[in-house]
N, C-alpha and C positions, 0 to 999 in steps of 0.2 A: 471357504470364503477367505480373503485376504485379510490376512492381521494388518492392522493401522495403525501408526503413530502421528499421534497430533503433537505439531512442533510449532513451540512459540519463541521469540526472542523479547527479551523485557530489561527494563530499566525502571524503577522507582512506578511500579505499575501496581501498587498494593490497592489502590482506591477502585480498579477494577478487573481486577484478574477475577477475584471470587465468581461473579457472574460468568466469565467467559470458560473459566474450569467447568462449570455446573452444567455447562450447554455441552463441554465435550465429553462428558460420561459414557457415550456410546463407544470411545475408541479403546483399543487394546491397551495402548500406552500413551501416556503424557508426558514429553518432556519439554523443560524449560529452560532456554541458554540466555542466563542473565550477565550481564554486563556493568556491573557496581550499584546495584539496588542498595538504598541505604533507608527503606521505608518498610521496611518488613516483606515485600514481595518474596524474597527467596525462602522464609520461614512458613508462608499462606501456602505457597507451592508445594510446599511438602507437606504441608498437613492435607493437603488435597490428594497426597499421594503420587505427585508427580516426579519425576526423576527431574534432577535439577544439576545443570553445570553451568560453574562461575568462572566466566573467563573476559578475556578483554574485548573492547571493542574493535571491530574491524570496517564498517561501514555496512550499509542495508544490506547489499546483493552480497558480498562475503561471510557476513555474520548470518544470514537466512542460511547459505550453501553450509556453512559448518556446522549449523544445527540439523541440518536433514542428513549430513553424513554422520551424526552420531545417534541417529535414531536407530531402535532395535529392528524395525519393520521396516521393507522397501518401499511401501505405500504411504506416503505422508501425507497427511493434512496442514496446511500450514497457515494460521490465522494471527492475528494482534492481539493483544491483551484487550482493546476496548473493543472486539468484536463478539457476536454470538451468532452460534450455529443455530437456526430455528430448529424444532421438531421434524418440519417438512425435508429441511434439508440432509438432517441428519439421517431420516428415514431413507432418503434417495441416494446417500454414499452408502449405506448399509446394503441396499438392494443391490447398487452396480457393482459392488465389489465382490459380491457371490460370484457374478463372471465376467469380468470387466471387458469390452468392446473396443474400448480405448487406453490407451497409456497414460491419457492426462485428460484432466474434466476442468473447466469452469462453470461458474455460476453467477448468479446477479447477487450484487452487493448492494444494498438500502442503506445510504446515509442521511445520519441525522443530524441537522443544521438549525441552529436557532430553535430549538424544542420539536421541531418536528421532522418526520421523515420524507424527503425528499422523494419525490416519483417521475421526476421528468429531467430535462436539462442533464448535467453532469452529474447529479446524484443518483441516477436510476437508469439504466440498469447496471452501470459500474462495472460489468464484466469482469470478474476474476477468476484467472488459474490457478487455483488453488492444491488442488489434489491431482497426486501424480505418483507415478512408479519412479523413483529416485535413478534407478539402471536405465531410463531412457528420457529424463528430462531434468533440467536444472536452472536455479537461479542465476540471472546474471551478473556480472560484476560491477554493476551500476553503482555508485555511491548513493543515489537518490531514484526515485522511480525506477524502481529493480524488478524484474519480471521475471517469468519462469520461460526457457525456452526448452521447450518439445521437440523430439525427434520426428514424430508421426501428426497424423490428422487429433483434434480436440474435440472431446465430447461436452456436451452440456446438459446439465441435471438440472432438474426442478426443485424450487424452495431459495430463499434467501439467505444470505449471510449480511447480518443487522451491525452496522458500523454505529457504536455508540458513543461518541468521542464526547467526553467531560469538559474538554479544554473551552475556555472563553473565547470570545470573538478576538480579543486582543491575542491571546495566544495563537490563534488561528493565522492572525496576520504575521503575527514573529514568524509562524513556521513556513508561511509562504515567502516569507522574505530569505530565509536560510535557504530553503528548496530553490529558488531561482538563482540564488549565489552557487549553489552545487550545480546545476544544471547548464549556466552558463559556464562555469570551469569545464566542465565534460564536453560540451560542446565546441569551447576552444581547444581542448586537448585533443579532440578528432579533426582540428584542422580548420574548423569554419568559422566565419568571420559576422561580425555585427553588419548591421545594412539599416540605413533609414526607412527603406521600405519594409523591411519585415516591422521594424519597433512600430510603425504605422500599422501596419495592416494585419499582422497577427493577432492582435488584442480583437481587431473590428472582426474579424472572420471568426474569431473563436465566439463570439458575442451573436453573431448572426447565428450561427450552426447550433450552439445551445440553448439560447434562448427562443428564438421562432423555431427553427427548422427540428428542434428536439423537446418543444413545447415547454420550456423550462417558465415562460410567463404561468403556466396552470400552477407554479408549487409558490406562486404570491411573494412576498416581498424576500421572505428567507431565499428562495429561489434565484430571485433578481440578484440578491447580497451574493450567494455563493458564484454566481456566474460572475458577477462583474469582480469578485477577487481573485479569480481564474484570469479574468482579463488581464487585472495588474499583473497578475505573477508571470504571464507570457510578456507585458510589457517591461517589467523589471529585468526579467532573464535578456532580452535584446538591447537593454539600456547598459547592463552590466558590460555585455560584450562588448560594445561600444567604447563603453569606458576604458576596458582593457587595450582595445585598439588603439584609441587615441594617448592614454598614455605610454604607451610606448615608442611613440613619433617623437624624434628629436624634437628639442625645445627649440622656438622661435627667439632669435636674440633681443634683447631689450631694444624699443626705441632710443 
């Protein structure tokens, strides 16, 4: 049986952390890497027996990779404080670690939005690669929308990871606005340029894909709102790229 470290990054997560840590009782180690919590997160994590490292913020991808490198064991399970491992997923993880056939595994994440768990659209299955051998996989360096990059093929596990964010709709919109800024900045840094075509077509294509093709309409009003916010985030990203592009042009002389 391979030993397993559960790895979390936190900042002011005390209201959600206890349920998360409860769901990780099957792991051999729980490591919490905290960046400046002032709400008792660190004390709560230590009461649950977690090993805590307090450090500065590096951005999502670099912070998660730093945390993975501090773990005691090579096999790591990376989750967030507002996520819970279901008993079915925990059993699947323990079973596969007895004789891993892959060096990285993904599983479905079920997102709770406006009071209900989404079952379609962008909200499910929302495949997440979170279990891996750190010797053959690592987190990307992206400041947002970070992902695990594995060297070989990826396996799939049964069971869901529950994403039970308690943030309000207002906070969710604020977060999407921040994320659209970061993704626009990252795209510009790669040399991409904004275009009117993408500004118009990207949100439309996203809506068709998730609301119709991925059956998001079956999730009712929460599903519709969730997808429309995703479409807005896509629009905002391309709008911000265009804004940066036009702001860099020479000013026209005043008439």
